[in-house]
A tleap script that builds the chain and sets N, CA, C and O, in Angstrom:
source leaprc.protein.ff14SB
mol = sequence {
  NMET GLN LEU MET LEU VAL ARG LYS GLN ILE
  ILE VAL PRO SER GLU THR ASP LYS ARG ILE
  ARG ARG LEU ALA ARG GLN LYS GLY ILE SER
  GLN SER ALA LEU ILE VAL GLU ALA VAL GLU
  ALA LEU PRO GLU THR ALA THR GLN VAL ASP
  HIE VAL LEU ALA PHE SER GLY VAL ILE LYS
  GLY ALA PRO PRO THR LEU SER GLU GLU VAL
  ASP GLU VAL VAL TYR CARG
}
set mol.1.N position { 188.041 182.240 249.946 }
set mol.1.CA position { 187.654 181.047 249.140 }
set mol.1.C position { 189.104 180.449 248.606 }
set mol.1.O position { 189.977 181.074 248.004 }
set mol.2.N position { 189.104 179.131 248.980 }
set mol.2.CA position { 190.416 178.320 248.470 }
set mol.2.C position { 190.190 177.575 247.233 }
set mol.2.O position { 189.328 176.720 247.030 }
set mol.3.N position { 191.049 178.000 246.467 }
set mol.3.CA position { 191.243 177.129 245.052 }
set mol.3.C position { 191.823 175.807 245.198 }
set mol.3.O position { 192.892 175.602 245.773 }
set mol.4.N position { 191.019 174.818 244.608 }
set mol.4.CA position { 191.423 173.445 244.867 }
set mol.4.C position { 192.142 173.169 243.469 }
set mol.4.O position { 191.508 173.367 242.433 }
set mol.5.N position { 193.291 172.773 243.435 }
set mol.5.CA position { 193.988 172.385 242.419 }
set mol.5.C position { 194.218 170.892 242.182 }
set mol.5.O position { 194.504 170.147 243.120 }
set mol.6.N position { 194.086 170.438 240.869 }
set mol.6.CA position { 194.406 169.003 240.806 }
set mol.6.C position { 195.334 168.745 239.520 }
set mol.6.O position { 195.162 169.167 238.377 }
set mol.7.N position { 196.238 168.035 239.959 }
set mol.7.CA position { 197.408 167.589 238.968 }
set mol.7.C position { 196.904 166.946 237.945 }
set mol.7.O position { 195.999 166.150 238.196 }
set mol.8.N position { 197.327 167.105 236.597 }
set mol.8.CA position { 197.114 166.415 235.361 }
set mol.8.C position { 198.295 166.196 234.732 }
set mol.8.O position { 199.076 167.142 234.632 }
set mol.9.N position { 198.630 164.947 234.210 }
set mol.9.CA position { 199.615 164.524 233.285 }
set mol.9.C position { 199.117 164.439 231.910 }
set mol.9.O position { 198.261 163.565 231.768 }
set mol.10.N position { 199.444 165.166 230.764 }
set mol.10.CA position { 199.094 165.042 229.461 }
set mol.10.C position { 200.306 164.747 228.525 }
set mol.10.O position { 201.472 165.030 228.798 }
set mol.11.N position { 199.896 164.172 227.444 }
set mol.11.CA position { 200.793 163.796 226.407 }
set mol.11.C position { 200.467 164.832 225.255 }
set mol.11.O position { 199.285 164.999 224.953 }
set mol.12.N position { 201.339 165.448 224.679 }
set mol.12.CA position { 201.206 166.278 223.427 }
set mol.12.C position { 202.049 166.006 222.376 }
set mol.12.O position { 203.104 165.424 222.630 }
set mol.13.N position { 201.759 166.349 221.114 }
set mol.13.CA position { 202.789 166.298 220.113 }
set mol.13.C position { 203.815 167.221 220.251 }
set mol.13.O position { 203.581 168.359 220.657 }
set mol.14.N position { 205.021 166.814 219.928 }
set mol.14.CA position { 206.118 167.714 220.088 }
set mol.14.C position { 206.081 169.286 219.470 }
set mol.14.O position { 206.758 170.186 219.967 }
set mol.15.N position { 205.291 169.458 218.442 }
set mol.15.CA position { 205.027 170.797 217.670 }
set mol.15.C position { 204.186 171.420 218.738 }
set mol.15.O position { 204.442 172.591 219.019 }
set mol.16.N position { 203.099 170.736 219.457 }
set mol.16.CA position { 202.440 171.414 220.270 }
set mol.16.C position { 203.020 171.799 221.697 }
set mol.16.O position { 202.631 172.789 222.317 }
set mol.17.N position { 203.796 171.093 222.064 }
set mol.17.CA position { 204.597 171.348 223.228 }
set mol.17.C position { 205.584 172.632 222.968 }
set mol.17.O position { 205.789 173.505 223.812 }
set mol.18.N position { 206.135 172.599 221.715 }
set mol.18.CA position { 206.886 173.886 221.476 }
set mol.18.C position { 205.992 175.055 221.414 }
set mol.18.O position { 206.401 176.160 221.772 }
set mol.19.N position { 204.546 174.836 220.892 }
set mol.19.CA position { 203.776 176.079 220.841 }
set mol.19.C position { 203.213 176.399 222.305 }
set mol.19.O position { 202.981 177.557 222.651 }
set mol.20.N position { 203.042 175.476 223.008 }
set mol.20.CA position { 202.732 175.855 224.501 }
set mol.20.C position { 204.006 176.645 225.200 }
set mol.20.O position { 203.868 177.705 225.810 }
set mol.21.N position { 205.158 176.024 225.033 }
set mol.21.CA position { 206.175 176.876 225.771 }
set mol.21.C position { 206.266 178.123 225.277 }
set mol.21.O position { 206.366 179.083 226.042 }
set mol.22.N position { 206.244 178.257 224.011 }
set mol.22.CA position { 206.599 179.748 223.210 }
set mol.22.C position { 205.566 180.643 223.794 }
set mol.22.O position { 205.962 181.709 224.267 }
set mol.23.N position { 204.097 180.318 223.835 }
set mol.23.CA position { 202.978 180.932 224.191 }
set mol.23.C position { 203.129 181.463 225.662 }
set mol.23.O position { 203.037 182.665 225.911 }
set mol.24.N position { 203.355 180.559 226.579 }
set mol.24.CA position { 203.501 180.787 227.917 }
set mol.24.C position { 204.663 181.756 227.960 }
set mol.24.O position { 204.460 182.851 228.487 }
set mol.25.N position { 205.796 181.491 227.491 }
set mol.25.CA position { 206.831 182.536 227.506 }
set mol.25.C position { 206.290 183.861 227.279 }
set mol.25.O position { 206.389 184.714 228.161 }
set mol.26.N position { 205.760 184.093 226.239 }
set mol.26.CA position { 205.432 185.191 225.549 }
set mol.26.C position { 204.386 185.933 226.502 }
set mol.26.O position { 204.344 187.163 226.512 }
set mol.27.N position { 203.668 185.275 227.183 }
set mol.27.CA position { 202.582 185.678 228.145 }
set mol.27.C position { 202.923 186.074 229.373 }
set mol.27.O position { 202.339 186.914 230.058 }
set mol.28.N position { 204.060 185.340 229.696 }
set mol.28.CA position { 204.581 185.559 231.060 }
set mol.28.C position { 203.982 184.720 232.142 }
set mol.28.O position { 203.892 185.094 233.311 }
set mol.29.N position { 203.531 183.431 231.633 }
set mol.29.CA position { 202.723 182.604 232.555 }
set mol.29.C position { 203.159 181.126 232.443 }
set mol.29.O position { 203.748 180.729 231.437 }
set mol.30.N position { 202.898 180.400 233.372 }
set mol.30.CA position { 203.189 178.994 233.265 }
set mol.30.C position { 202.499 178.461 232.176 }
set mol.30.O position { 201.540 179.046 231.674 }
set mol.31.N position { 203.010 177.172 231.697 }
set mol.31.CA position { 202.362 176.335 230.670 }
set mol.31.C position { 200.877 176.001 231.332 }
set mol.31.O position { 199.798 176.278 230.807 }
set mol.32.N position { 201.082 175.323 232.643 }
set mol.32.CA position { 199.662 175.032 233.159 }
set mol.32.C position { 198.643 176.068 232.892 }
set mol.32.O position { 197.598 175.778 232.310 }
set mol.33.N position { 198.972 177.543 233.390 }
set mol.33.CA position { 198.038 178.440 233.299 }
set mol.33.C position { 197.516 178.645 231.934 }
set mol.33.O position { 196.334 178.824 231.643 }
set mol.34.N position { 198.607 178.597 231.058 }
set mol.34.CA position { 198.174 178.669 229.552 }
set mol.34.C position { 197.083 177.715 228.998 }
set mol.34.O position { 196.141 178.049 228.280 }
set mol.35.N position { 197.363 176.501 229.443 }
set mol.35.CA position { 196.215 175.332 229.129 }
set mol.35.C position { 195.043 175.800 229.819 }
set mol.35.O position { 193.992 175.895 229.186 }
set mol.36.N position { 195.094 176.104 231.041 }
set mol.36.CA position { 193.725 176.519 231.817 }
set mol.36.C position { 193.041 177.499 231.001 }
set mol.36.O position { 191.884 177.321 230.621 }
set mol.37.N position { 193.766 178.600 230.700 }
set mol.37.CA position { 193.270 179.778 229.813 }
set mol.37.C position { 192.564 179.352 228.617 }
set mol.37.O position { 191.552 179.950 228.252 }
set mol.38.N position { 193.134 178.145 227.848 }
set mol.38.CA position { 192.734 177.948 226.634 }
set mol.38.C position { 191.556 176.980 226.969 }
set mol.38.O position { 190.534 177.145 226.303 }
set mol.39.N position { 191.557 176.090 227.818 }
set mol.39.CA position { 190.446 175.321 228.053 }
set mol.39.C position { 188.996 176.226 228.576 }
set mol.39.O position { 187.852 175.925 228.232 }
set mol.40.N position { 189.333 177.290 229.404 }
set mol.40.CA position { 188.328 177.934 229.857 }
set mol.40.C position { 187.765 179.080 228.722 }
set mol.40.O position { 186.705 179.674 228.919 }
set mol.41.N position { 188.434 179.268 227.758 }
set mol.41.CA position { 188.176 179.996 226.589 }
set mol.41.C position { 187.076 179.214 225.645 }
set mol.41.O position { 186.389 179.835 224.834 }
set mol.42.N position { 186.986 177.911 225.812 }
set mol.42.CA position { 186.123 177.036 225.075 }
set mol.42.C position { 184.758 177.249 225.505 }
set mol.42.O position { 184.600 177.491 226.702 }
set mol.43.N position { 183.718 177.203 224.735 }
set mol.43.CA position { 182.419 177.336 225.032 }
set mol.43.C position { 181.941 176.103 225.856 }
set mol.43.O position { 182.238 174.925 225.658 }
set mol.44.N position { 181.124 176.634 226.839 }
set mol.44.CA position { 180.809 175.389 227.697 }
set mol.44.C position { 179.676 174.353 226.985 }
set mol.44.O position { 179.555 173.144 227.182 }
set mol.45.N position { 178.939 175.171 226.151 }
set mol.45.CA position { 177.674 174.329 225.427 }
set mol.45.C position { 177.888 174.641 223.870 }
set mol.45.O position { 178.589 175.531 223.388 }
set mol.46.N position { 177.100 173.677 223.199 }
set mol.46.CA position { 177.283 173.797 221.711 }
set mol.46.C position { 176.504 175.267 221.335 }
set mol.46.O position { 175.616 175.837 221.969 }
set mol.47.N position { 177.161 175.660 220.082 }
set mol.47.CA position { 176.721 177.101 219.821 }
set mol.47.C position { 175.530 176.781 218.774 }
set mol.47.O position { 175.383 175.657 218.294 }
set mol.48.N position { 174.708 177.860 218.474 }
set mol.48.CA position { 173.704 177.815 217.703 }
set mol.48.C position { 173.981 177.163 216.450 }
set mol.48.O position { 173.082 176.466 215.979 }
set mol.49.N position { 175.022 177.266 215.857 }
set mol.49.CA position { 175.595 176.799 214.622 }
set mol.49.C position { 175.648 175.347 214.736 }
set mol.49.O position { 175.229 174.655 213.808 }
set mol.50.N position { 176.161 174.791 215.871 }
set mol.50.CA position { 176.152 173.330 216.105 }
set mol.50.C position { 174.878 172.639 216.159 }
set mol.50.O position { 174.722 171.518 215.675 }
set mol.51.N position { 173.856 173.377 216.812 }
set mol.51.CA position { 172.329 173.015 216.635 }
set mol.51.C position { 171.874 172.860 215.217 }
set mol.51.O position { 171.326 171.846 214.784 }
set mol.52.N position { 172.135 173.910 214.544 }
set mol.52.CA position { 171.712 174.020 213.110 }
set mol.52.C position { 172.287 172.780 212.326 }
set mol.52.O position { 171.572 171.987 211.713 }
set mol.53.N position { 173.677 172.699 212.414 }
set mol.53.CA position { 174.114 171.772 211.617 }
set mol.53.C position { 173.788 170.238 211.977 }
set mol.53.O position { 174.004 169.289 211.223 }
set mol.54.N position { 173.284 170.174 213.140 }
set mol.54.CA position { 172.765 168.639 213.328 }
set mol.54.C position { 171.615 168.294 212.555 }
set mol.54.O position { 171.172 167.145 212.527 }
set mol.55.N position { 171.052 169.378 211.842 }
set mol.55.CA position { 169.850 169.064 211.025 }
set mol.55.C position { 170.139 169.225 209.511 }
set mol.55.O position { 169.303 169.040 208.626 }
set mol.56.N position { 171.538 169.623 209.310 }
set mol.56.CA position { 171.905 169.747 207.876 }
set mol.56.C position { 171.565 168.410 207.069 }
set mol.56.O position { 171.669 167.321 207.634 }
set mol.57.N position { 171.212 168.499 205.915 }
set mol.57.CA position { 171.024 167.394 204.956 }
set mol.57.C position { 169.861 166.677 205.262 }
set mol.57.O position { 169.652 165.623 204.662 }
set mol.58.N position { 168.992 167.127 206.191 }
set mol.58.CA position { 167.643 166.505 206.428 }
set mol.58.C position { 166.250 167.231 206.012 }
set mol.58.O position { 165.142 166.940 206.462 }
set mol.59.N position { 166.520 168.155 205.135 }
set mol.59.CA position { 165.393 168.909 204.484 }
set mol.59.C position { 164.744 167.852 203.645 }
set mol.59.O position { 165.379 167.283 202.757 }
set mol.60.N position { 163.416 167.561 203.924 }
set mol.60.CA position { 162.504 166.604 202.994 }
set mol.60.C position { 162.385 167.280 201.645 }
set mol.60.O position { 161.986 168.442 201.575 }
set mol.61.N position { 162.652 166.727 200.794 }
set mol.61.CA position { 162.555 167.037 199.169 }
set mol.61.C position { 163.485 167.875 198.862 }
set mol.61.O position { 163.328 168.455 197.787 }
set mol.62.N position { 164.455 168.136 199.499 }
set mol.62.CA position { 165.272 169.363 199.067 }
set mol.62.C position { 166.426 168.468 198.047 }
set mol.62.O position { 166.799 167.308 198.220 }
set mol.63.N position { 166.776 169.287 197.107 }
set mol.63.CA position { 167.680 168.613 196.220 }
set mol.63.C position { 169.137 168.376 196.814 }
set mol.63.O position { 169.596 169.139 197.665 }
set mol.64.N position { 169.850 167.269 196.319 }
set mol.64.CA position { 170.997 167.134 196.749 }
set mol.64.C position { 172.221 168.181 196.713 }
set mol.64.O position { 173.226 168.221 197.424 }
set mol.65.N position { 171.850 168.940 195.752 }
set mol.65.CA position { 172.771 170.076 195.667 }
set mol.65.C position { 172.333 171.365 195.924 }
set mol.65.O position { 172.559 172.356 195.229 }
set mol.66.N position { 171.434 171.287 197.375 }
set mol.66.CA position { 170.883 172.309 197.741 }
set mol.66.C position { 171.932 173.614 198.147 }
set mol.66.O position { 171.632 174.803 198.034 }
set mol.67.N position { 173.194 173.093 198.630 }
set mol.67.CA position { 174.000 174.226 199.164 }
set mol.67.C position { 174.580 174.975 198.016 }
set mol.67.O position { 175.105 176.077 198.174 }
set mol.68.N position { 174.479 174.326 196.751 }
set mol.68.CA position { 174.939 175.040 195.561 }
set mol.68.C position { 173.713 175.877 194.686 }
set mol.68.O position { 173.932 176.828 193.936 }
set mol.69.N position { 172.386 175.284 194.974 }
set mol.69.CA position { 171.461 176.099 194.664 }
set mol.69.C position { 170.404 176.866 195.350 }
set mol.69.O position { 169.355 177.278 194.853 }
set mol.70.N position { 170.920 177.031 196.838 }
set mol.70.CA position { 170.107 177.702 197.660 }
set mol.70.C position { 169.322 178.888 197.158 }
set mol.70.O position { 168.118 179.063 197.339 }
set mol.71.N position { 170.149 179.683 196.503 }
set mol.71.CA position { 169.133 180.986 196.172 }
set mol.71.C position { 168.109 180.705 195.202 }
set mol.71.O position { 167.058 181.342 195.273 }
set mol.72.N position { 168.287 179.759 194.224 }
set mol.72.CA position { 167.150 179.410 193.437 }
set mol.72.C position { 166.065 178.678 194.273 }
set mol.72.O position { 164.899 178.992 194.033 }
set mol.73.N position { 166.288 177.802 195.163 }
set mol.73.CA position { 165.487 177.155 196.051 }
set mol.73.C position { 164.593 178.086 196.975 }
set mol.73.O position { 163.366 178.068 197.060 }
set mol.74.N position { 165.440 178.858 197.610 }
set mol.74.CA position { 164.731 179.919 198.537 }
set mol.74.C position { 163.983 180.946 197.887 }
set mol.74.O position { 162.951 181.369 198.410 }
set mol.75.N position { 164.400 181.388 196.801 }
set mol.75.CA position { 163.849 182.586 196.194 }
set mol.75.C position { 163.003 182.537 195.016 }
set mol.75.O position { 162.491 183.522 194.484 }
set mol.76.N position { 162.870 181.150 194.585 }
set mol.76.CA position { 162.154 181.067 193.070 }
set mol.76.C position { 160.679 181.356 193.406 }
set mol.76.O position { 159.835 181.376 192.510 }
savepdb mol mol.pdb
quit
């Protein structure tokens, strides 16, 4: 199986550039390989937390301070 590579040109802040260079040097890999590793480590789909957060604040009849009073609301 042959791996198809695609060239990308990106612009990053200088501090990010320094971090990329340092991390790649520490790992003994190219900057491109480091960036590929970082992107591949990202989750492909939304996490369960992301799904739940989409509904935050939409509990009908909940007090506006629910996050502060959750024990009282849930366990009363």
